[in-house]
C-alpha positions as CSV (number, residue, x, y, z in Angstrom):
1,M,0.0,0.0,0.0
2,Q,1.5,3.3,-1.1
3,E,1.3,6.2,1.3
4,Q,0.3,9.6,0.0
5,A,2.7,12.4,0.8
6,E,1.3,15.3,2.8
7,E,2.3,18.9,2.3
8,R,2.1,21.6,4.9
9,I,0.5,25.0,4.6
10,S,0.4,27.9,7.0
11,A,-2.6,30.1,7.5
12,R,-3.7,33.0,9.7
13,F,-7.1,33.4,11.1
14,E,-8.8,36.0,13.3
15,K,-9.0,35.0,16.9
16,A,-12.8,34.8,16.9
17,M,-12.7,32.3,14.1
18,M,-9.9,30.2,15.8
19,D,-12.0,30.2,19.0
20,E,-14.9,28.7,17.0
21,I,-12.7,26.1,15.4
22,D,-11.1,25.3,18.8
23,A,-14.6,24.9,20.3
24,L,-15.5,22.3,17.6
25,V,-12.3,20.5,18.3
26,K,-12.9,20.5,22.0
27,A,-16.4,19.2,21.5
28,G,-15.0,16.3,19.7
29,D,-16.3,17.2,16.2
30,Y,-12.8,17.1,14.9
31,G,-9.6,15.5,16.2
32,N,-7.6,18.7,15.9
33,R,-7.3,21.9,13.9
34,S,-5.8,20.2,10.9
35,D,-8.7,17.7,10.7
36,F,-11.1,20.7,10.7
37,L,-9.2,22.5,8.0
38,R,-9.0,19.3,5.8
39,A,-12.8,18.9,6.2
40,A,-13.4,22.5,5.4
41,A,-11.2,22.3,2.3
42,R,-12.9,19.1,1.2
43,A,-16.3,20.6,1.6
44,L,-15.3,23.7,-0.5
45,L,-13.8,21.5,-3.2
46,D,-16.9,19.3,-3.3
47,A,-19.1,22.4,-3.5
48,Q,-17.0,23.6,-6.5
49,D,-17.5,20.2,-8.2
50,Q,-21.2,20.6,-7.8
51,S,-21.5,24.2,-9.0
52,N,-23.9,23.1,-11.7
53,T,-26.3,21.6,-9.2
54,I,-29.2,23.1,-7.4
55,T,-30.2,22.0,-3.9
56,V,-33.9,21.5,-3.6
57,E,-35.6,21.6,-0.2
58,M,-39.0,19.9,0.0
59,A,-41.7,19.1,2.5
60,P,-41.4,15.6,4.0
61,L,-44.7,14.6,2.4
62,V,-43.3,15.4,-1.1
63,K,-40.1,13.5,-0.4
64,E,-42.1,10.5,0.8
65,F,-44.2,10.7,-2.4
66,I,-41.1,10.8,-4.6
67,E,-39.6,7.8,-2.7
68,T,-42.8,5.9,-3.2
69,M,-42.9,6.7,-6.9
70,V,-39.3,5.6,-7.2
71,G,-40.0,2.4,-5.2
72,R,-42.9,1.6,-7.6
73,G,-40.7,2.0,-10.6
74,F,-42.2,5.2,-12.0
75,Y,-38.7,6.8,-11.8
76,R,-35.2,5.5,-11.9
77,S,-34.1,7.6,-8.9
78,E,-35.1,10.5,-6.7
79,A,-33.0,12.8,-8.9
80,H,-34.8,11.5,-12.0
81,A,-38.2,12.2,-10.4
82,V,-37.1,15.8,-9.5
83,Q,-35.7,16.4,-13.0
84,A,-39.0,15.1,-14.5
85,A,-41.0,17.5,-12.3
86,V,-38.7,20.5,-13.2
87,D,-38.9,19.6,-16.9
88,S,-42.7,19.4,-16.8
89,F,-43.0,22.6,-15.0
90,F,-40.6,24.7,-17.0
91,T,-42.2,24.1,-20.4
92,E,-41.2,26.4,-23.3
93,E,-44.5,28.1,-23.1
94,R,-44.3,28.7,-19.4
95,V,-40.8,30.1,-19.7
96,K,-41.8,32.5,-22.5
97,E,-44.8,33.7,-20.4
98,S,-42.5,34.3,-17.4
99,F,-40.2,36.5,-19.6
100,K,-43.2,38.4,-20.9
101,T,-44.3,39.0,-17.3
102,M,-40.8,40.2,-16.3
103,K,-40.8,42.6,-19.3
104,R,-44.2,44.0,-18.2
105,M,-42.9,44.4,-14.6
106,E,-39.8,46.3,-16.0
107,I,-42.1,48.7,-17.9
108,V,-44.3,49.3,-14.8
109,A,-41.4,49.7,-12.4
110,G,-39.2,51.6,-14.8
111,K,-36.3,49.4,-13.9
112,K,-34.6,46.5,-15.6
113,A,-35.0,43.3,-13.6
114,E,-32.5,40.5,-13.8
115,V,-32.6,37.2,-12.1
116,D,-29.3,35.9,-10.9
117,I,-29.6,32.1,-10.3
118,N,-26.0,31.8,-9.3
119,T,-26.5,33.3,-5.8
120,T,-28.0,31.6,-2.8
121,P,-30.8,32.2,-2.3
122,R,-32.1,33.3,-5.6
123,Q,-32.7,37.1,-5.7
124,I,-33.9,39.7,-8.1
125,I,-31.3,42.3,-8.9
126,N,-32.4,45.8,-9.6
127,P,-29.6,48.0,-11.0
């Protein structure tokens, strides 16, 4: 079994942040500061890998329904069921109507409305 070489880095943090990290270490959530920093770096790298994904929160009843439909073979997976719902909701006609509504809103408000879906949560930006 080949061992992976580790490299060292040095970082500086504000005292308040270090106190929070140390509290997590003391609580047993992480073995030490290095374990915390590795976990934080991994979480950030994983988030970057999933930058083209959208997290969907749903009511437990909806999740249960999706699980049931997957279990009965209507969908291949939960992701497939959610994708099918999104595809059926965002039809070409519905998207065109949404853009028309947005244009009417811009005329009434006298401002250009832009929707930035790359922020969390989604927000309307008014320049």
